[in-house]
C-alpha positions in Angstrom: 0.0 0.0 0.0 3.0 2.4 0.5 4.3 1.9 -3.0 1.7 4.1 -4.8 2.0 7.2 -2.6 5.8 7.0 -2.8 5.6 7.0 -6.6 3.2 10.0 -6.5 5.6 11.9 -4.3 8.5 11.1 -6.6 6.5 12.3 -9.6 5.5 15.5 -7.8 9.1 16.2 -6.9 10.1 15.6 -10.5 7.4 18.0 -11.8 8.5 20.6 -9.3 12.1 20.3 -10.3 11.3 20.6 -14.0 9.1 23.7 -13.3 12.0 25.3 -11.4 14.4 24.4 -14.1 12.1 25.9 -16.8 11.8 29.1 -14.7 15.5 29.4 -14.4 16.0 28.7 -18.1 13.5 31.4 -18.9 15.4 33.9 -16.8 18.7 32.8 -18.4 17.2 33.3 -21.9 15.9 36.7 -21.1 19.1 37.9 -19.5 21.4 36.8 -22.3 25.1 36.8 -21.6 26.6 37.9 -18.3 26.3 41.7 -18.0 22.5 42.3 -18.5 19.7 41.8 -20.9 20.4 41.9 -24.6 17.5 44.3 -24.9 19.2 46.7 -22.4 22.6 46.3 -24.0 24.0 49.4 -25.8 24.5 47.1 -28.9 20.7 46.7 -29.3 20.2 50.4 -28.6 22.7 51.4 -31.3 21.1 49.1 -33.9 17.6 50.3 -33.0 18.6 54.0 -33.2 20.5 53.4 -36.5 23.3 55.6 -35.3 26.5 55.0 -33.3 27.8 57.9 -31.2 31.6 57.7 -30.9 33.7 59.9 -28.6 37.0 61.0 -30.2 39.7 63.4 -29.3 39.8 66.8 -31.2 43.5 67.5 -30.7 45.5 64.3 -30.9 46.9 63.9 -34.5 47.4 61.5 -36.2 44.9 59.5 -34.1 42.2 62.1 -34.2 42.0 65.8 -34.9 39.1 68.2 -35.5 39.5 70.2 -38.7 38.6 73.9 -39.0 35.5 72.9 -40.9 34.3 71.0 -37.8 34.8 67.5 -39.1 37.3 65.0 -37.7 40.1 63.0 -39.3 42.7 60.5 -38.2 43.4 56.8 -37.5 40.7 56.4 -34.8 38.2 58.4 -36.9 38.7 55.9 -39.7 38.2 53.0 -37.2 35.0 54.6 -36.1 33.8 54.9 -39.7 34.6 51.3 -40.3 32.8 50.2 -37.1 29.7 52.1 -38.2 29.9 50.5 -41.6 30.2 47.0 -40.1 27.1 47.6 -37.9 25.1 49.1 -40.8 24.4 52.4 -38.9 25.2 56.0 -39.3 28.2 57.6 -37.4 28.0 60.6 -35.1 31.4 61.8 -33.7 31.5 63.6 -30.4 34.5 65.5 -29.1 35.9 64.5 -25.7 39.0 64.9 -23.5 40.7 62.9 -20.8 38.2 64.0 -18.1 34.9 63.7 -20.1 35.3 60.2 -21.5 33.4 58.4 -18.7 30.9 61.2 -18.0 29.8 61.1 -21.7 29.1 57.4 -21.3 27.3 57.8 -18.0 25.1 60.6 -19.4 24.2 58.5 -22.5 25.7 61.0 -24.9 28.0 58.5 -26.5 27.9 54.7 -27.0 31.7 54.0 -27.1 35.0 55.8 -26.7 37.5 55.4 -29.5 39.7 58.1 -28.0 43.2 56.6 -27.3 41.9 55.4 -24.0 44.7 53.3 -22.3 43.1 50.4 -20.4 44.8 50.8 -17.0 43.8 48.6 -14.1 42.6 51.7 -12.2 40.4 52.8 -15.0 39.0 49.3 -15.4 37.4 49.8 -12.0 34.9 52.2 -13.4 34.9 51.6 -17.2 34.6 48.6 -19.5 37.4 48.0 -21.9 37.8 45.9 -25.1 40.8 44.1 -26.3 43.4 46.6 -27.7 43.4 47.9 -31.2 46.6 49.9 -30.8 49.5 50.5 -28.3 51.8 53.4 -27.6 53.9 55.0 -24.9 54.7 58.5 -23.7 57.5 60.8 -24.8 59.0 64.1 -23.6 59.1 67.2 -25.7 61.3 70.2 -24.7 62.7 73.5 -26.1 66.2 73.2 -27.5 67.1 76.4 -25.7 66.6 74.5 -22.5 67.6 70.9 -23.3 66.5 67.8 -21.3 68.9 64.9 -21.9 67.0 62.1 -20.2 63.8 61.3 -18.4 65.6 61.6 -15.1 66.3 65.2 -15.9 62.6 65.9 -15.4 63.2 66.1 -11.6 62.7 69.7 -10.5 61.2 70.7 -13.9 57.7 72.0 -14.6 55.9 69.6 -17.1 52.6 70.2 -18.9 50.1 67.3 -19.5 46.5 67.0 -20.6 44.4 66.7 -17.5 43.2 63.1 -16.7 45.4 61.5 -19.4 47.6 58.5 -18.9 50.6 61.0 -19.2 49.1 62.9 -16.2 49.2 59.6 -14.2 52.7 58.7 -15.3 54.2 62.0 -14.3 52.2 62.2 -11.0 53.1 58.6 -9.9 56.6 58.0 -11.4 58.1 61.5 -11.2 57.2 62.9 -7.8 59.9 65.6 -7.9 58.4 67.0 -11.1 55.9 69.9 -10.9 52.8 69.1 -13.0 50.9 71.8 -14.9 47.6 70.4 -16.1 45.7 71.7 -19.1 42.3 70.9 -20.5 43.6 69.8 -23.9 46.7 68.3 -25.5 47.0 71.4 -27.8 47.0 73.7 -24.7 49.7 71.6 -23.0 52.0 71.8 -26.1 51.2 75.6 -26.5 52.4 76.1 -22.9 55.8 74.6 -23.8 56.1 76.8 -26.9 55.2 79.9 -24.9 57.9 79.1 -22.3 55.5 78.5 -19.5 56.8 75.0 -18.8 60.0 73.2 -19.3 58.6 70.2 -21.1 55.4 68.4 -22.2 54.7 64.7 -21.8 52.5 63.3 -24.5 52.3 60.3 -26.8 55.7 59.5 -28.2 54.3 59.7 -31.7 52.8 63.2 -31.0 56.1 64.3 -29.5 58.2 63.2 -32.5 55.7 64.8 -34.9 55.9 68.2 -33.0 59.7 68.1 -33.0 59.7 67.3 -36.7 57.6 70.4 -37.6 59.1 72.9 -35.2 62.9 73.2 -35.3 62.9 74.9 -31.9 61.7 71.7 -30.2 63.2 68.3 -29.6 62.2 65.0 -28.1 64.1 63.1 -25.4 65.7 60.0 -27.0 65.1 56.4 -25.8 62.2 54.0 -25.6 58.7 55.4 -24.8 57.7 55.8 -21.2 55.3 53.2 -19.9 54.0 51.5 -23.1 50.3 51.0 -22.8 47.5 49.1 -24.6 44.8 51.3 -26.2 41.2 50.0 -26.1 37.7 51.1 -26.8 35.9 52.1 -23.7 32.2 51.6 -22.7 30.1 51.5 -19.6 31.1 48.7 -17.2 28.9 45.6 -17.0 27.6 45.6 -20.6 29.4 42.4 -21.6 27.2 41.9 -24.7 28.4 45.3 -26.1 32.0 44.5 -25.1 31.7 41.1 -26.8 30.6 42.6 -30.0 33.3 45.2 -30.0 35.9 42.6 -29.2 34.7 40.5 -32.2 34.9 43.6 -34.4 38.4 44.4 -33.3 39.6 40.8 -33.9 38.2 41.0 -37.4 39.8 44.4 -37.9 43.2 43.0 -37.0 42.8 39.7 -38.8 41.7 41.3 -42.1 44.8 43.5 -42.1 42.6 46.7 -42.0 44.0 47.8 -38.6 47.5 47.5 -40.0 46.5 49.4 -43.2 45.0 52.3 -41.2 48.0 52.4 -38.8 50.4 52.6 -41.8 48.2 55.3 -43.4 48.1 57.6 -40.4 51.2 56.7 -38.2 53.5 55.5 -41.0 54.5 52.6 -38.8 53.7 49.0 -38.2 50.9 48.0 -35.8 52.6 47.1 -32.5 53.0 43.2 -32.4 51.4 43.0 -29.0 48.1 44.2 -30.5 48.0 41.3 -33.0 48.7 38.9 -30.2 46.0 40.4 -28.0 43.5 40.2 -30.8 43.9 36.5 -31.3 40.9 34.4 -30.0 41.5 31.9 -27.3 40.7 28.2 -27.6 40.1 26.3 -30.8 
């Protein structure tokens, strides 16, 4: 007589388990990949809007610069154009600087930063980063009338940087005996050097060499770049669906040779090898 109730209890337990499993599966399906619902992801919002809003720097040639006409050109601008084309949407470029990158994302004024944003561990606490599409380090530019022979000579000098940039962090953390004069833009930091307001400016090694090449009164400190860094696209943290898409785009950009082509076009140099290695997918 006990056999039948036992079987009924077992069936009831099985039905309950299946119902719970189905409920969990439904939640999993709705939430998509880790990092939120696919409906809530910026990827879906961009596709639905038909426009991708990309933050770029207005004063960082050859990566990105704003022309007198108001338009932008440069290596990262071309990447932004290619990304929009790959997504089948229109492109809207938005000017940013070191301090406004994250606020632009948080206020939903841009969808992604392609603004030479180096993916430091500290920044990754508050922003989401993709795999890198470029890499570069810092250089030191000075006036020949007041030469600086080495990085160590920066001690006791006044150095200009763009506020909130990686170069700001490098000088602040690694050169404590150097006085830092912060400016709102890269152009202003360089102008301060030319005007004799500072002893040197710390900027991308490519920018430093380019400035020295076009102004005979300036020179760059020789040697390898300071603190080579990986450059990634930046988005809001937690949106793994959007990050996954952008990672996939960057891998294809690298694998197709398009990233190398654009790098040669604007920087006249090979894409750093570490970028190609970082862009390789893991597993088989």
